[in-house]
C-alpha positions in Angstrom: -4.4 33.7 23.6 -2.1 34.8 21.0 -0.4 32.5 18.7 2.8 32.4 18.7 5.1 33.9 15.9 6.3 31.0 14.7 4.6 27.6 13.7 6.1 25.1 15.7 4.7 21.4 14.7 6.6 19.6 18.0 5.3 22.3 20.3 1.5 21.3 20.3 1.5 17.6 18.8 2.3 16.0 21.9 -0.3 18.2 24.1 -2.9 17.8 21.2 -2.6 13.9 21.0 -2.1 13.4 24.9 -5.7 15.9 25.4 -7.8 13.6 23.0 -7.1 10.5 23.8 -6.9 10.9 27.9 -10.5 12.8 27.4 -11.9 9.9 25.1 -12.4 12.1 22.2 -11.7 9.1 19.4 -14.7 7.5 20.4 -16.9 10.0 22.3 -20.8 8.9 23.4 -23.2 9.1 20.2 -25.1 6.0 21.0 -27.9 7.9 18.9 -25.6 8.6 16.1 -25.2 6.4 12.6 -22.4 4.4 13.3 -19.8 4.1 10.9 -16.7 1.8 11.3 -12.8 0.8 10.2 -10.3 -1.8 11.5 -7.0 -1.0 10.9 -4.7 -3.7 9.1 -3.2 -4.9 12.4 0.7 -4.6 12.4 2.9 -7.1 14.0 3.7 -6.8 17.3 7.3 -6.9 16.5 6.7 -3.9 13.9 8.0 -0.1 14.1 6.2 2.3 11.7 7.1 2.4 8.1 6.3 4.7 5.5 3.8 2.1 3.9 2.4 1.9 7.9 2.1 5.7 7.5 0.2 5.7 4.0 -2.5 3.2 5.4 -3.0 5.0 8.7 -3.2 8.3 7.1 -5.8 7.8 4.7 -7.5 5.8 7.9 -7.7 8.3 9.8 -8.9 11.2 7.6 -11.6 8.9 7.0 -12.3 8.2 10.4 -12.1 11.6 11.5 -14.2 13.1 8.4 -16.9 10.8 9.6 -16.7 12.0 13.1 -17.1 15.6 12.2 -20.3 14.5 10.3 -22.1 13.4 13.6 -21.1 9.4 13.1 -20.8 7.2 16.1 -17.1 6.7 14.4 -14.9 3.8 15.4 -12.0 2.6 14.4 -11.1 -0.5 16.1 -6.7 -1.0 16.7 -4.7 -3.6 17.2 -1.9 -5.5 16.9 -1.0 -9.0 15.3 0.9 -11.8 17.3 2.6 -12.3 13.9 3.9 -16.4 14.6 6.7 -16.2 13.2 8.3 -13.0 13.3 7.6 -12.6 17.1 9.0 -16.3 17.7 12.0 -15.2 15.5 12.4 -12.2 17.5 12.5 -14.0 21.1 14.7 -17.1 19.8 17.4 -14.0 18.6 17.4 -12.9 21.3 17.5 -16.3 23.5 20.7 -16.8 21.1 22.3 -13.7 22.3 22.3 -15.2 25.7 24.2 -18.3 24.7 20.2 -19.6 24.9 17.8 -21.5 23.1 14.3 -22.7 22.9 14.5 -26.2 23.3 16.1 -25.3 26.7 12.8 -24.6 27.5 9.2 -26.3 27.8 6.6 -25.4 25.3 4.6 -23.6 28.1 8.0 -21.8 29.6 8.8 -20.5 25.8 5.2 -19.5 25.7 5.4 -17.3 29.2 8.4 -15.6 27.6 7.1 -14.2 24.7 4.2 -13.0 26.5 7.1 -11.3 28.7 8.5 -9.9 25.6 5.3 -8.8 24.7 4.5 -6.8 27.6 7.7 -5.3 27.5 8.6 -4.6 24.0 5.6 -5.1 22.0 4.0 -1.6 21.8 6.4 0.4 19.2 4.3 0.6 17.0 1.9 2.0 18.8 3.2 5.0 20.4 4.4 5.3 16.5 1.0 5.4 15.4 -0.1 8.1 18.1 2.9 10.1 16.8 1.4 10.1 13.3 -2.2 11.5 14.5 -4.4 8.3 14.4 -7.3 8.9 16.3 -8.0 4.9 17.2 -10.0 4.0 20.2 -7.5 3.1 22.0 -9.7 2.3 25.2 -10.5 -0.6 23.1 -7.3 -2.3 22.4 -7.0 -5.5 20.7 -4.2 -8.9 20.1 -5.2 -11.4 18.5 -4.0 -13.6 21.3 -6.5 -11.7 24.0 -8.5 -14.4 25.5 -11.9 -13.2 24.0 -9.6 -13.6 20.9 -8.6 -16.7 21.3 -12.0 -18.5 22.3 -13.5 -16.9 18.5 -10.8 -18.3 16.9 -11.2 -22.2 18.8 -15.1 -21.7 17.9 -14.2 -20.8 13.8 -12.0 -24.1 13.6 -14.0 -26.4 15.5 -17.4 -25.0 13.4 -15.5 -25.2 9.9 -14.5 -28.6 10.6 -18.1 -29.9 11.5 -19.0 -28.4 8.2 -16.3 -30.2 6.5 -14.2 -27.0 5.3 -11.2 -27.7 7.3 -9.6 -31.3 7.1 -5.7 -33.0 7.8 -4.3 -34.2 4.4 -0.8 -34.9 3.2 0.1 -32.9 0.5 3.1 -30.9 -0.3 4.2 -27.8 1.5 6.2 -24.8 1.1 8.9 -25.7 3.9 11.1 -23.3 5.6 14.2 -25.2 6.5 16.0 -22.5 8.7 12.2 -22.3 10.9 11.7 -25.6 10.3 7.5 -24.6 9.4 5.3 -24.7 6.4 4.9 -21.3 5.2 2.3 -19.7 2.8 2.3 -19.4 -1.1 2.0 -15.5 -0.3 5.1 -15.9 1.8 7.8 -17.4 -0.8 9.5 -15.0 -3.0 11.4 -15.6 -6.2 14.8 -14.4 -7.0 17.1 -15.3 -9.8 19.6 -17.5 -8.8 22.9 -19.0 -10.8 22.4 -22.2 -11.0 22.9 -25.0 -13.2 21.0 -27.6 -15.9 22.4 -31.0 -15.8 21.6 -33.9 -18.2 21.7 -37.6 -16.7 21.0 -41.2 -18.2 18.6 -43.4 -16.8 19.0 -47.1 -17.6 16.6 -49.1 -18.9 15.8 -52.2 -16.7 16.2 -55.6 -18.0 17.8 -55.1 -21.1 15.3 -53.2 -22.7 16.2 -50.8 -25.5 14.3 -47.9 -27.4 13.2 -48.1 -30.9 16.3 -46.2 -31.8 18.5 -48.5 -29.8 19.5 -46.3 -26.8 19.1 -48.3 -23.5 18.7 -45.5 -21.5 16.0 -42.1 -21.1 17.6 -39.2 -20.6 16.2 -36.6 -17.9 17.6 -33.0 -17.1 17.3 -31.2 -13.7 18.1 -27.9 -11.8 18.2 -30.2 -8.0 20.1 -33.3 -8.8 19.9 -34.2 -5.3 16.1 -35.2 -5.5 17.2 -38.1 -7.8 17.5 -40.1 -4.4 13.4 -39.9 -3.8 12.8 -40.5 -7.8 9.5 -42.5 -8.3 9.0 -42.8 -12.0 10.0 -40.8 -15.1 7.2 -39.1 -17.7 7.0 -38.6 -21.3 4.1 -37.2 -23.5 2.2 -40.1 -24.8 2.3 -38.4 -28.3 6.1 -38.4 -28.5 7.4 -40.9 -30.8 10.9 -41.5 -29.4 9.4 -43.0 -26.3 6.2 -45.0 -27.7 7.8 -48.4 -27.0 9.2 -47.9 -23.6 5.8 -46.4 -21.5 5.1 -48.8 -18.5 8.9 -50.2 -19.0 10.8 -49.8 -16.0 14.1 -47.3 -15.3 17.2 -48.5 -12.8 18.0 -45.1 -10.9 21.7 -45.5 -11.3 22.3 -44.1 -7.2 19.7 -45.8 -5.8 19.1 -49.0 -8.0 15.7 -48.2 -7.5 13.0 -49.5 -10.2 10.1 -47.0 -11.4 7.8 -47.1 -14.4 7.7 -44.7 -17.9 4.7 -43.1 -17.5 2.9 -41.3 -20.0 1.7 -37.9 -18.4 0.8 -34.1 -20.4 3.8 -32.5 -18.0 6.3 -34.0 -20.6 6.9 -31.5 -23.5 8.4 -33.0 -26.4 9.4 -29.6 -27.2 11.2 -28.8 -24.1 14.9 -30.7 -23.3 15.0 -34.4 -23.9 11.4 -34.3 -23.3 11.9 -36.9 -20.4 11.2 -35.5 -16.8 12.2 -37.2 -13.8 9.0 -37.3 -11.3 9.9 -36.9 -7.4 6.4 -36.6 -5.9 7.2 -36.4 -2.5 9.7 -32.8 -3.4 7.9 -31.2 -6.2 4.4 -29.2 -6.7 4.0 -30.4 -10.5 5.6 -33.9 -9.6 3.4 -34.4 -6.9 0.4 -34.2 -9.4 2.2 -36.2 -12.1 2.9 -39.7 -9.2 -0.6 -38.8 -8.2 -2.1 -39.1 -11.7 -0.1 -42.4 -12.2 -1.3 -43.8 -9.2 0.9 -43.4 -6.3 -0.8 -42.1 -3.3 0.9 -39.7 -1.2 1.2 -41.7 1.9 3.6 -43.6 -0.4 5.1 -40.9 -1.9 9.0 -41.3 -1.1 10.5 -38.5 1.4 14.1 -37.5 1.7 14.8 -34.8 3.7 14.1 -33.6 7.3 12.8 -30.6 8.7 16.5 -28.8 8.3 16.5 -30.4 4.5 19.1 -32.9 6.0 18.9 -36.0 3.6 17.1 -39.1 5.6 16.7 -42.4 4.7 13.4 -43.3 2.3 10.7 -45.2 3.3 12.1 -48.4 0.8 15.8 -47.9 2.3 17.7 -47.3 -1.2 19.5 -44.0 0.0 23.1 -44.6 0.0 24.7 -44.2 3.4 27.2 -41.8 2.2 24.6 -39.0 1.9 22.4 -39.4 4.7 22.4 -36.5 7.2 24.1 -34.4 4.7 22.7 -30.6 3.7 21.1 -31.3 0.0 23.2 -28.8 -1.7 25.9 -30.5 -0.4 24.5 -33.7 -1.6 23.7 -32.1 -4.6 27.5 -31.9 -5.7 28.1 -35.2 -4.3 25.7 -37.0 -6.8 26.7 -34.5 -9.6 30.4 -36.4 -9.3 29.1 -39.8 -8.6 27.3 -40.0 -11.5 29.7 -38.4 -13.5 32.1 -41.3 -12.5 29.7 -43.7 -13.3 29.4 -42.4 -16.6 25.6 -41.0 -16.3 26.6 -37.4 -16.6 26.1 -36.3 -20.4 28.1 -33.3 -20.6 26.8 -29.8 -22.0 29.1 -28.2 -24.8 29.9 -25.0 -24.8 33.0 -22.7 -26.3 36.0 -21.4 -23.6 36.8 -17.6 -24.0 39.0 -18.8 -27.1 35.6 -19.8 -29.1 37.3 -23.2 -29.0 34.4 -25.8 -28.2 34.6 -27.2 -24.3 32.7 -29.8 -22.5 31.2 -28.8 -18.8 29.2 -30.6 -16.7 26.1 -28.3 -16.7 24.5 -26.1 -18.7 24.5 -22.4 -16.8 21.1 -20.8 -16.3 19.4 -18.4 -14.5 16.9 -20.1 -11.9 13.4 -18.3 -10.6 14.1 -20.1 -7.2 11.8 -19.8 -4.0 13.0 -18.4 -0.6 11.4 -17.7 2.5 10.4 -14.4 3.0 11.3 -14.2 6.6 13.8 -17.1 7.0 16.0 -16.5 4.3 16.5 -19.8 2.8 15.6 -21.6 -0.2 11.9 -23.1 0.4 11.9 -26.9 0.5 8.5 -28.7 -1.5 8.2 -31.2 1.9 5.3 -34.2 2.1 3.8 -33.4 5.6 -0.1 -33.9 7.4 -0.9 -30.7 7.5 -4.5 -29.0 8.6 -6.6 -27.1 5.3 -9.0 -25.1 4.7 -11.4 -25.6 1.6 -10.6 -22.2 0.2 -12.3 -23.0 -2.7 -15.9 -23.6 -1.4 -15.7 -20.1 0.8 -14.1 -18.0 -2.2 -18.2 -18.6 -3.6 -19.6 -15.9 -1.5 -17.0 -13.4 -2.1 -16.6 -13.9 -5.7 -20.5 -13.2 -5.9 -20.5 -10.3 -3.3 -18.0 -8.6 -5.6 -19.8 -9.7 -9.0 -23.0 -8.4 -7.6 -21.5 -5.2 -6.5 -22.1 -5.7 -2.4 -18.6 -5.4 -2.0 -17.1 -2.6 -4.5 -13.6 -2.7 -4.6 -11.6 0.3 -5.3 -10.3 0.9 -7.9 -11.9 -1.3 -9.8 -9.1 -2.1 -12.0 -7.9 -4.9 -8.9 -11.2 -6.9 -9.6 -9.7 -8.9 -12.5 -6.8 -9.6 -10.1 -9.3 -10.4 -7.3 -11.5 -13.0 -9.7 -8.3 -14.5 -11.6 -6.5 -15.8 -8.0 -10.2 -16.3 -6.3 -11.0 -18.6 -9.1 -8.1 -20.6 -8.9 -7.7 -20.8 -5.0 -5.8 -23.7 -4.1 -6.6 -24.7 -0.2 -5.0 -23.2 2.5 -2.4 -24.8 4.5 -3.5 -23.5 8.1 -0.9 -25.5 10.5 2.3 -24.2 11.4 5.4 -26.1 13.3 5.6 -23.1 15.9 4.8 -22.8 19.4 3.7 -19.3 19.8 0.0 -18.8 18.4 -3.4 -20.0 18.6 -2.6 -24.2 18.9 -4.9 -26.2 17.2 -7.8 -27.9 18.8 -7.4 -31.1 17.7 -6.6 -34.1 19.8 -5.1 -37.4 18.3 -5.8 -40.9 19.6 -3.4 -43.8 19.3 -6.1 -45.3 16.6 -4.9 -43.2 14.0 -8.5 -40.6 14.9 -8.8 -37.2 15.6 -11.2 -35.1 17.6 -11.7 -31.7 17.1 -13.6 -29.8 20.0 -13.4 -25.9 21.8 -11.8 -27.9 24.9 -9.8 -30.5 26.0 -13.1 -32.0 28.0 -15.3 -31.9 24.9 -12.6 -34.2 22.9 -12.3 -36.4 25.7 -16.0 -36.8 25.8 -15.7 -38.1 21.9 -13.3 -40.0 22.3 -14.1 -41.9 25.4 -11.6 -43.8 26.8 -9.2 -43.4 24.9 -5.7 -41.7 25.7 -5.4 -38.4 23.9 -2.7 -36.0 23.0 -2.9 -32.6 21.7 -1.9 -31.2 18.4 1.4 -29.3 18.6 0.9 -27.2 15.8 -0.5 -23.8 15.8 -2.5 -21.9 13.5 -1.3 -19.7 10.6 -1.7 -16.3 11.9 -3.6 -15.3 9.1 -6.1 -17.4 10.0 -7.0 -15.3 13.4 -6.7 -12.0 11.7 -9.2 -13.2 9.3 -11.8 -12.9 11.9 -10.6 -9.7 12.8 -14.0 -7.7 11.9 -16.0 -9.0 14.0 -13.9 -11.0 16.5 -12.6 -7.5 17.9 -16.2 -6.6 18.5 -17.0 -9.3 20.7 -18.1 -12.0 18.3 -19.6 -15.0 19.1 -21.0 -12.9 21.4 -23.8 -10.9 20.5 -22.6 -7.8 21.9 -23.7 -4.0 21.4 -21.2 -3.3 19.7 -21.4 -6.7 17.1 -25.0 -5.1 16.8 -23.8 -1.7 16.1 -20.8 -2.4 14.0 -20.9 -5.2 12.1 -20.7 -5.5 8.9 -18.0 -2.4 9.1 -18.3 0.5 6.8 -14.9 0.3 4.5 -11.5 -1.6 4.9 -8.5 0.3 3.4 -5.6 -1.9 2.6 -2.3 -1.9 0.4 -2.9 -4.0 -2.4 -0.4 -6.3 -1.1 -2.2 -7.9 1.3 -5.5 -8.3 -0.9 -4.9 -12.0 -0.4 -2.9 -12.5 2.5 -5.7 -10.5 4.4 -8.7 -9.2 2.7 -10.0 -12.0 0.6 -9.8 -13.7 3.6 -11.8 -11.7 5.6 -14.3 -11.8 3.1 -14.4 -15.4 3.1 -14.4 -15.9 7.2 -17.0 -13.0 7.2 -19.5 -14.7 5.3 -18.9 -18.3 6.6 -19.4 -17.2 10.2 -21.8 -14.6 10.2 -23.6 -14.6 6.5 -22.7 -11.2 6.3 -19.8 -9.4 4.1 -17.3 -7.9 6.3 -17.7 -4.4 4.8 -19.4 -3.2 1.6 -16.3 -1.3 0.2 -12.6 -2.3 -0.1 -10.3 0.6 -1.1 -6.8 -0.6 -1.8 -4.1 1.9 -2.3 -0.6 1.5 -4.0 3.0 1.5 -2.5 5.2 4.6 -1.6 8.4 4.3 -3.7 11.6 6.0 -3.3 11.7 9.5 -5.3 13.7 7.4 -8.3 10.4 5.0 -8.1 12.3 1.6 -6.9 10.5 -0.3 -4.0 12.2 0.9 -1.1 14.6 -2.0 1.0 16.8 -1.4 3.5 19.4 -3.6 1.3 18.8 -0.8 -1.4 19.3 1.4 1.5 16.9 4.0 0.0 14.5 3.4 3.1 12.5 6.9 4.1 11.8 6.8 7.9 8.5 7.9 8.5 9.2 9.4 12.0 12.2 11.4 10.9 10.1 12.8 8.5 7.9 14.1 11.3 10.9 15.1 13.3 11.6 17.4 10.7 8.6 18.6 8.9 5.4 17.9 11.5 3.0 15.1 11.4 0.4 17.3 9.6 2.7 17.9 6.4 3.8 14.0 6.2 -0.3 13.5 6.5 -1.1 15.8 4.0 1.8 14.5 1.5 0.5 11.2 1.7 -3.6 12.3 1.7 -2.4 14.7 -1.4 -0.5 11.9 -3.6 -2.4 8.9 -3.3 -4.4 8.7 -6.4 -6.7 5.8 -6.3 -3.9 2.4 -6.3 -1.1 4.3 -8.0 2.1 4.3 -6.1 3.3 7.2 -4.7 7.3 8.1 -5.5 8.7 9.8 -1.9 9.5 13.5 -2.1 10.9 15.4 1.0 10.6 18.4 -0.9 6.4 18.2 -1.2 6.4 17.4 2.7 8.3 20.7 3.3 6.0 22.4 0.7 2.8 20.8 3.1 5.2 22.4 6.3 5.2 25.6 4.6 1.4 25.3 3.9 0.8 24.9 7.8 2.6 28.0 7.9 1.0 30.3 5.5 -2.2 28.6 7.4 -0.7 29.4 10.9 0.5 32.9 9.7 -3.0 34.0 8.2 -4.8 32.9 11.5 -2.4 35.3 13.1 -3.0 38.2 10.9 -7.0 37.5 11.4 -6.1 37.5 14.9 -4.2 40.9 15.3 -6.9 42.4 13.2 -9.5 41.2 16.0 -11.0 38.1 13.8 -12.1 35.8 15.9 -13.8 32.5 16.3 -17.6 32.1 15.0 -20.5 31.9 16.6 -22.5 30.1 13.8 -22.6 27.1 11.9 -24.4 28.7 9.4 -22.8 31.8 6.8 -23.1 35.0 8.5 -25.3 38.1 6.3 -23.2 39.7 3.7 -23.7 42.5 1.5 -19.8 43.4 0.1 -19.3 41.4 -3.0 -15.6 40.0 -1.2 -17.5 38.5 1.6 -20.4 37.0 -0.3 -17.5 35.6 -3.0 -15.6 33.9 -0.5 -18.5 32.3 1.3 -19.7 31.1 -2.4 -16.1 29.7 -2.2 -16.7 27.8 0.8 -19.8 26.2 -0.7 -18.0 25.0 -3.7 -15.1 24.1 -1.9 -17.1 21.9 0.7 -19.4 20.2 -1.9 -15.6 19.2 -4.1 -14.5 18.0 -0.4 -17.6 15.7 0.3 -17.5 14.7 -3.4 -13.8 13.6 -3.2 -14.2 11.7 0.1 -17.9 10.2 -1.3 -15.3 8.5 -4.3 -12.5 8.2 -2.3 -10.2 10.2 -4.2 -8.2 11.4 -1.5 -5.9 13.6 -3.8 -9.0 15.3 -4.8 -9.8 15.8 -1.6 -6.7 17.4 0.1 -6.5 19.5 -3.1 -9.5 21.1 -3.0 -9.2 22.1 1.0 -5.4 22.9 0.0 -6.1 25.3 -3.1 -9.3 27.1 -1.0 -6.5 27.8 1.5 -3.6 28.6 -0.1 -5.5 30.8 -3.1 -9.1 31.7 -2.5 -8.5 32.7 1.3 -4.5 33.7 2.1 -4.1 35.0 -1.1 -6.8 36.9 -2.4 -9.2 37.1 0.3 -7.1 38.3 3.2 -5.4 40.9 0.5 -8.9 42.2 -1.0 -10.1 42.6 2.8 -6.8 44.8 3.9 -8.1 47.9 4.9 -11.3 47.3 5.3 -12.1 45.5 8.5 -15.8 46.3 9.0 -18.1 44.2 11.6 -19.4 42.6 8.9 -16.2 41.6 7.3 -14.9 40.5 10.8 -17.5 37.9 11.4 -17.1 36.7 7.5 -13.5 36.4 7.9 -13.9 34.4 11.2 -16.8 32.2 9.6 -14.6 31.2 7.1 -12.0 30.2 9.0 -13.6 28.2 11.5 -14.8 26.2 8.0 -11.6 25.9 7.1 -10.2 24.4 10.4 -12.9 21.9 10.3 -12.5 20.9 6.7 -8.5 21.0 7.1 -8.7 18.9 10.3 -9.1 15.1 8.7 -5.8 15.8 7.2 -3.7 18.1 9.4 -5.4 17.8 12.8 -2.5 19.6 15.0 -2.3 22.4 13.8 -6.1 23.2 13.0 -6.7 22.1 16.7 -4.4 24.3 18.0 -5.9 27.4 16.0 -9.3 26.1 16.9 -8.2 26.8 20.3 -6.2 29.7 19.9 -8.8 31.5 18.0 -12.1 31.1 20.6 -12.3 30.0 24.0 -14.4 27.0 23.3 -12.6 24.1 25.9 -15.3 21.8 25.6 -16.2 22.1 22.1 -12.6 20.8 20.7 -12.4 20.9 16.9 -12.0 17.2 16.6 -15.9 16.9 17.9 -16.9 20.2 15.9 -19.6 20.3 13.3 -18.6 19.4 9.6 -19.7 22.8 7.7 -23.2 23.5 6.9 -22.9 27.2 5.4 -26.7 27.0 4.7 -25.7 29.5 1.7 -25.1 29.7 -1.8 -22.9 30.9 -4.3 -23.5 34.4 -5.3 -23.3 34.4 -8.8 -23.1 38.4 -9.5 -20.2 38.6 -6.3 -18.4 35.8 -7.8 -18.1 37.5 -11.1 -16.6 40.4 -10.2 -14.0 39.0 -7.9 -13.3 36.6 -10.2 -12.7 40.1 -12.5 -10.6 41.6 -9.9 -8.6 38.7 -9.7 -8.1 38.1 -13.6 -7.2 41.8 -13.7 -4.8 41.4 -11.1 -3.4 38.7 -11.8 -2.6 39.1 -15.8 -1.5 42.7 -14.8 1.4 40.9 -12.6 2.5 38.3 -15.0 2.9 41.1 -17.5 4.6 43.0 -15.6 6.9 40.1 -14.8 7.1 39.5 -18.7 8.3 42.7 -19.6 10.8 43.1 -16.1 8.8 46.0 -14.7 8.7 46.5 -10.9 5.8 44.6 -8.9 5.1 48.0 -7.1 5.4 50.4 -10.1 2.3 52.1 -10.3 0.8 52.3 -13.9 -2.4 53.9 -15.5 -5.0 51.8 -17.5 -7.1 53.0 -20.3 -10.8 51.4 -21.3 -12.7 53.3 -23.8 -15.7 51.2 -23.9 -16.4 49.3 -21.2 -19.5 47.2 -20.5 -22.0 48.4 -18.2 -20.9 45.2 -15.7 -17.4 45.8 -16.3 -17.7 49.9 -15.2 -19.8 48.9 -12.5 -16.9 46.3 -10.7 -14.4 49.3 -11.5 -15.9 52.2 -10.2 -17.0 49.8 -6.6 -13.5 49.1 -6.1 -11.2 51.2 -6.7 -9.5 51.0 -3.4 -8.0 47.6 -4.3 -7.6 48.3 -7.6 -4.8 50.8 -6.8 -3.8 48.8 -3.8 -3.1 45.5 -5.5 -3.3 45.9 -8.9 -0.8 49.1 -8.3 -3.4 51.2 -11.3 -3.3 54.5 -10.3 -6.4 55.2 -12.3 -8.5 53.4 -15.0 -9.5 56.1 -17.3 -12.5 55.3 -19.6 -11.5 56.7 -22.8 -8.6 56.2 -25.6 -5.3 55.3 -25.0 -2.6 57.7 -25.8 -0.9 56.6 -29.2 2.7 55.0 -28.5 3.7 51.5 -27.3 1.2 50.2 -25.0 0.0 46.6 -23.6 -3.4 45.1 -23.1 -4.4 43.3 -20.3 -7.3 41.0 -20.4 -10.3 40.4 -17.6 -13.6 39.3 -18.3 -15.0 40.7 -21.2 -12.5 43.4 -21.1 -9.4 44.3 -22.8 -7.0 46.9 -20.7 -4.8 48.9 -22.2 -1.6 50.3 -20.6 0.9 53.1 -22.4 4.6 51.8 -21.7 6.1 55.3 -22.9 9.0 56.4 -20.1 7.9 53.0 -17.9 10.3 50.7 -19.7 12.9 51.0 -23.1 10.8 49.3 -25.7 13.5 48.6 -28.1 16.3 47.2 -25.5 13.2 45.5 -24.0 12.2 44.1 -27.8 16.1 43.0 -28.1 16.4 41.2 -24.6 12.7 39.4 -24.8 14.0 38.5 -28.7 17.1 37.2 -27.7 15.9 35.2 -24.9 13.4 33.7 -27.6 15.5 32.2 -30.0 17.5 30.8 -26.9 14.4 29.1 -26.1 13.2 27.9 -29.0 16.3 26.5 -30.0 16.8 24.5 -26.5 13.1 22.9 -27.2 13.8 22.5 -31.1 17.2 20.5 -30.0 15.2 18.6 -27.3 12.1 18.1 -29.5 14.8 15.9 -31.8 16.0 13.9 -28.9 13.0 13.1 -28.0 11.7 12.0 -31.4 14.4 9.8 -31.7 13.6 6.4 -30.6 17.1 5.0 -30.0 17.4 8.1 -27.5 14.2 6.8 -25.9 14.9 3.3 -25.4 18.2 3.1 -24.7 18.9 6.1 -22.6 18.4 5.5 -18.7 14.4 6.2 -17.8 15.8 9.5 -15.7 17.5 10.7 -18.6 14.3 10.4 -20.6 11.9 12.1 -18.2 14.5 14.7 -17.7 14.8 15.6 -21.0 10.7 15.7 -21.2 10.8 18.5 -18.5 13.3 20.4 -19.8 11.7 20.3 -23.3 8.3 21.4 -21.5 10.2 24.1 -19.5 12.2 25.7 -22.4 8.4 25.6 -24.5 6.6 27.1 -21.7 9.4 29.8 -21.5 9.6 30.5 -25.7 5.2 30.9 -25.5 5.9 33.5 -22.2 8.8 35.2 -24.5 6.5 35.5 -27.5 3.4 36.3 -25.4 5.5 39.6 -23.9 6.7 40.4 -27.8 3.5 40.4 -28.6 2.3 43.3 -25.6 4.7 45.6 -27.3 3.4 45.4 -30.4 
């Protein structure tokens, strides 16, 4: 069929994606082929495609299409995560809009409603991944709460429990009072909040006084409300101010609670008063101090409920006036009450007139923890939770990375990995939600816990005891940690598990290295004895054009679907691959996306040109026989480009791979080869051009699947041989050095002559004569074999092998030759010299001025980064222009 005059991405994308998926081409039957497997980081079932997904999935699709073309049994596992907190929030918000709430239903009825939502609205992102062109095996789409996946999750929990690697413990957790659940350290985001630092007197009990005569200890806090659950005051054993009162008692002013002064290294004599109030049930550092002081976690006082409202402590000493109130309301009340009791030590500062004045608290900017989903201040809260012994499970992954059994790319991330894994804390895996994998544990009235895969098995372990099941569910990351093998049917010994586990590669954003990647390493080794994959590729973030992180609050979020609508999926994909440079962040640049749309259009037009000149699909994988230099040259360029592309893919250098095929298509094929063969379409040239175009479509397909598949089908009748399952190039040819030298000489001549004409203001189409008095035999041969190309493209009416006439001329280099082109009668030499000299003076002046600014430390350090960057760009532009103008003047002699 004839190609349309205009390239329209929208017209071909839906057509080809449907064709690929309907015909099972994302996972063709290849039982005897070498398997190759990747798994997608499962997006939340609540999600929609954002620019980070577009980068992550583009890179994976480039890899899987590349390996599929190389004949592998390529499997890209796809699925979504049940996203416990996020999904429950979505459904509860919908209920609130209808003046309904979760607690109006039984647990089972609410979970049914979540499943209803999932079936109706949970497929948004999978449709959007299709628009991006992701060639995933949708026939095996996974969900982390599919029945087979749930069986795997339960088995892992029970097995790890029986090995002593999962246990129940009372510890502090990050508690989200809005969502009323524990969350991971990794789900806490720190924000800078304006707050206060209050100083208070804590009286010594029984009339005791310090050596300096004071009858109190000064403590300071940013959270006065927590004093209602204080259990000791810590001082440093080497601090002489407090040596006489260690082990003496304090009487807390508001509760009347008596507690000891303890010696602990946590108290720094150089900070504040050197004394620290200790609330072990509501601060992570205080929890450790409390344990060292001999306070058991079970005896640590709690003063908050699940919504961070004040509740009575176990000793009953919290005054009733505070009970049932919000923590921040109580904070203000406590400051006022301590002040009224004479226990607030004011902070001295100055008013607007510079006069000394007392204020209640020292103003401070406080690093405050917020829940990344609930959006409220996190409260450290002492609860019973389930924990994984992450320190033990981390040993095998650490050894795998150290030994090279797992390669992290780029290697610079290894240090971060080691630092986190070597200092890893117990992993809290229980969540106080209704949506998720319910923990397979049953409690008896006598306090015993029975963990089993089914209630029947638990009951058998418990005998005649009455059991009640744990209400909590597992952290979403617990189940997604099993993704590389549970998606293949583990623990059943399936063919898929045997063939496709371990996987071959994981592509992931660096931001989930610890959320997901490290935990897959732990679970892979713990449950299968194997690493989940030998290579982990960590890419960067896509940032706004100014380098800032994208966020809805900043209004700088870029919608990838909008870019696809405007420029096509191929252009967006190519941008992502070309800009991905081993983990460095990518600055969003819509002009570059547009540029890659133009690249697809250039290829389209080149294919139309070939089609109109009788050039069609090749019938050979090997390169056709070639006799002409230009045909030998282009075959050699295919060989070199293929080598560069294969090496880049082996090194996971997506940018290098994309740029190799880009420059071959744009420069060698479109700009030079097509130009050089115009007017000479003999059968050899048609065969070679058709073969080269086929190689381009195959090599470019992983990056731009839609336009390449369309052109593949249009240029030849091969309905049963679609491009997506074609063969990777195998030219069975080598670079012809003589042909390469000849064509490179022509390209240099043409390029240099065009540059010179442009510098001197000579019309591009103007025909000139050139002189070459003493050509080498090789150069003479090139000129004599290519008179048509030299006249038609270089616009030289003749190249004379004799001395040039006297007068102004310009010299054009090509290989070992320096051709002389007379300019008398072509341009006004004097006027041109004057014009160039004036322009050179302006450019040199601008370059010098900008150089002065850039050499001024004050400007570089104080100016806005974008202003400095613009100054550098302007300086480079003017310096280059000055160099160009100098060369032009030199040509005129």
